[in-house]
N, C-alpha and C positions, 0 to 999 in steps of 0.2 A: 831893658838890658841891651847893652852895646854889643857889637860883633865879638869883642874879645871875651866878654862874659859868656856869650852863648857858646863859643868855641870851648871855653873852659868847662862849662856845664856838660857838653857833649863828650868831651875827653874824660871827665869824671865819671860819666854814666858808662863809657866804654871800659874804663879801668875797673869799674865796679862789676860789670858783666864778665870781664876776663877773671877777676878774682873769684867770683861765684863759680864760674866753670872750672877753674883750677881746683877749688874746694870740692866740687862735685866729682871730679876725676880722681881726686885723692881718696874721697870716701868710697867710691867704686873700687879703687885699687885695693884698699884695706878690706873691703868685702870680698873681693876676689881672692885675696890672700887667705883670709879666714876660711873661705869655701875650699880652697886648695888644701889647707891643713886639715879640715874636717874630711875631705875626700881621702887624703892619705891615710888618716886614722881608721876610716871605714875600710879601706883597702886592706890595711894591715890586719884588721880584725877578721875580715872575710878570708884572708889567707890562713889564719889560725884556725878558723872554723873548718875550712877545707882540709887542713891537715889532720885535725881531730876527726873529721868524718872518714877520711881515708884510713886512719888507724882503726876506727870503729868497724869499718866495713871489712878490714882484713881480719879483725878479731871474730866478727860474725862468721865469716868463711871458715876460719880455723875451728870455731865451736861447731859449726854445722858439719864439718868434716868429721870431727870427733864424735858427735852425735850419731852420724851414719855408721861409723866404725863400732860404736857401742851397741847400736841396734842390730847390726850384723852378728856381733858377738852373742847377744842375747838370743837371736834366732838359731844360731848354732847350738847354744846350750839347750834351747827348747827341743831341738831335733835330737840331741843326745839324751835328754830325759825321756823322750818318747821312745827311743830305741832301748833304753835301759828298762823302762817300764814294760815295754813289749817283750823283752827278754826275760824279765823276771816273771811275767805272766806265764809265758811259755814254760819256764822252770818250775813255777808252781803247779801247773797242769801235769808236768811230767812227775813230780814228787807224789801228786795225788794219785796218779795212774799207777805208780809202782807201789804205793802204800796200800792201794785197794786190792792188789793182787795177792 
């Protein structure tokens, strides 16, 4: 090979290396773009999950509050029942005492 042929071979190899590098950068750019899109989709999905969890947490707090109120109401009704039962027991004893006389 003469000097001109060697120079042409070296230039051809150099151009081939540059083309391969450009293709590698293009492939990496496409992968990065796909990764960015995937990351955006996951971020949006996570935001929806967080919003749903916030709504559910608020609903749980509301239900717990309602349950506490109902339990307090039941306790109040149980106290009233005990008072009424105690009063009617006393009333029954008074009737028995008056009837036995």
